[in-house]
C-alpha positions in Angstrom: 103.6 -10.9 -111.7 105.9 -8.0 -112.1 103.1 -5.4 -112.2 101.5 -7.1 -109.2 104.7 -7.2 -107.2 105.2 -3.5 -107.9 101.7 -2.5 -107.0 101.9 -4.5 -103.7 105.3 -2.9 -102.9 103.7 0.5 -103.3 100.5 -0.4 -101.5 102.1 -1.8 -98.4 105.0 0.6 -98.4 107.7 -2.1 -98.7 111.2 -0.8 -98.2 111.9 -1.1 -102.0 109.3 1.5 -102.7 110.0 4.0 -100.0 112.7 6.4 -99.0 113.0 7.3 -95.3 109.8 5.3 -94.7 107.7 7.4 -97.1 106.5 6.4 -100.6 109.0 7.3 -103.3 108.1 7.1 -107.0 111.8 6.9 -107.9 112.3 4.0 -105.5 109.2 2.2 -106.8 110.4 2.5 -110.4 113.8 1.3 -109.4 112.2 -1.7 -107.5 110.2 -2.7 -110.6 113.1 -2.3 -112.9 115.3 -4.4 -110.6 112.7 -7.2 -110.4 112.4 -7.2 -114.2 116.2 -7.4 -114.6 116.3 -10.5 -112.4 114.1 -12.1 -115.0 116.3 -10.9 -117.9 113.9 -8.1 -118.9 115.5 -4.7 -119.4 112.9 -2.0 -118.8 113.4 1.8 -119.4 111.7 4.1 -116.9 109.3 5.1 -119.7 108.1 1.4 -119.8 106.8 1.7 -116.3 103.7 3.8 -115.3 102.9 4.1 -111.6 100.3 5.8 -109.5 100.1 5.5 -105.7 96.7 7.1 -105.3 94.3 5.9 -107.9 90.9 4.2 -108.5 90.7 0.6 -109.5 87.4 -1.1 -110.4 85.5 2.0 -109.1 87.2 1.9 -105.7 89.7 4.6 -104.5 92.8 4.2 -102.4 94.8 1.9 -104.7 98.3 1.8 -106.1 98.6 0.8 -109.7 101.4 -0.3 -112.0 101.5 -0.7 -115.7 104.4 -2.3 -117.5 105.0 -2.2 -121.3 107.6 -4.4 -122.9 108.5 -4.9 -126.6 109.4 -8.6 -126.9 112.4 -9.3 -129.1 113.2 -12.9 -130.0 116.8 -14.0 -130.0 116.0 -16.0 -133.1 114.3 -13.7 -135.6 115.2 -15.8 -138.6 113.3 -18.8 -137.1 110.4 -16.8 -135.5 109.6 -14.3 -138.2 106.2 -13.5 -136.7 108.0 -12.2 -133.6 110.9 -10.5 -135.4 109.5 -7.0 -134.9 108.5 -7.7 -131.3 104.9 -7.5 -130.1 104.2 -5.0 -127.4 103.3 -6.8 -124.2 101.5 -5.0 -121.3 100.6 -5.9 -117.8 98.6 -3.9 -115.2 97.9 -4.5 -111.6 96.3 -2.7 -108.6 96.8 -3.2 -104.9 95.0 -1.5 -102.0 97.0 1.1 -100.1 97.7 -0.1 -96.5 100.2 2.5 -95.3 99.8 6.1 -94.3 
């Protein structure tokens, strides 16, 4: 859901992904990081890959977001298989609506 929300924010030029009404990569990364933080997920900028003019499924004119997160359990002694944290990834595309 996080990648989808970010791609949609970029695609429709929501205020969270713009600066002075124009697309802003820094604002988009900030928006995605902020959404993650509300879910208790701390993302570094390097964990977020964005592109506001890409091709998805062979069609051009999309915004895309990829989020990578290394899961860390708060109970590594009980969940030994998750102690080193699996790397989780999510990717989403949304068609660009704005100018």
